[in-house]
C-alpha positions in Angstrom: -37.6 58.3 132.0 -34.1 59.5 131.5 -32.7 59.9 128.0 -29.2 59.4 126.9 -26.7 62.2 126.3 -26.9 61.6 122.6 -30.7 61.8 122.6 -30.6 64.9 124.8 -28.2 66.5 122.3 -30.4 65.7 119.4 -33.4 67.0 121.3 -31.8 70.4 121.9 -30.5 70.6 118.3 -34.1 70.1 117.1 -35.3 72.6 119.6 -32.8 75.2 118.5 -33.5 74.5 114.8 -37.2 75.1 115.5 -36.6 78.3 117.4 -34.3 79.7 114.8 -36.6 78.9 111.9 -39.6 80.6 113.7 -37.4 83.6 114.5 -36.4 83.8 110.9 -40.0 83.8 109.8 -40.8 86.6 112.3 -37.8 88.6 111.2 -38.9 88.3 107.6 -42.4 89.5 108.4 -41.6 92.2 110.9 -38.3 93.6 109.4 -38.8 92.6 105.8 -42.5 93.3 105.3 -42.7 96.1 107.8 -39.5 98.0 106.9 -37.6 96.9 103.9 -40.3 96.2 101.4 -42.9 98.6 102.9 -43.0 100.8 99.7 -43.7 97.8 97.5 -46.3 96.4 99.8 -48.0 99.7 100.2 -49.2 99.5 96.7 -51.7 96.8 97.9 -54.5 97.5 100.3 -55.6 95.2 103.0 -58.8 95.9 104.9 -58.6 99.5 103.8 -55.0 99.9 104.9 -51.8 99.9 102.9 -50.3 96.4 103.3 -46.8 97.6 104.3 -48.3 99.8 107.0 -50.5 97.0 108.2 -47.5 94.6 108.5 -45.6 97.3 110.4 -48.4 98.1 112.8 -50.4 94.8 113.2 -49.2 92.0 110.9 -45.9 91.2 112.7 -47.8 91.0 116.0 -50.3 88.6 114.6 -47.6 86.5 113.0 -45.7 86.4 116.3 -48.8 85.2 118.2 -49.4 82.5 115.6 -45.7 81.5 115.8 -46.1 81.0 119.6 -48.9 78.5 119.0 -46.9 76.8 116.3 -43.9 76.6 118.7 -46.1 75.0 121.5 -47.5 72.5 119.1 -44.2 71.5 117.6 -42.5 71.3 121.0 -45.2 69.0 122.3 -44.5 66.7 119.3 -40.8 67.0 119.9 -41.2 66.2 123.6 -43.2 63.1 122.8 -40.7 61.9 120.2 -37.9 62.1 122.7 -40.0 60.9 125.7 -39.6 64.1 127.7 -43.2 65.4 127.7 -44.6 66.8 130.9 -46.9 64.6 132.9 -50.6 65.4 133.1 -51.1 67.1 136.5 -54.6 65.7 136.8 -53.2 62.1 136.9 -50.5 62.8 139.4 -50.8 62.4 143.2 -49.1 65.7 144.1 -52.3 67.2 145.4 -52.8 64.3 147.8 -49.6 64.9 149.7 -49.9 67.1 152.8 
């Protein structure tokens, strides 16, 4: 099903808004918690490590992976809302053509 130009524009605006918000969260965690506020966060221990060190070494990576799953989930919802979701490959007949 094709969508109108206005719907396509709204879809991409929502997509860009989602990407920018997730990147802002990642920047806050990786740059803010891992670099800018590391001295303050190092006053707290987390699993035996200083919290600022943990964010710099592990935390930002874990947050990034979680943000990937959030992105996938939110994009699937956005795709369904605008009717541009991918079809299920199991229900298509592409494998039958030879």
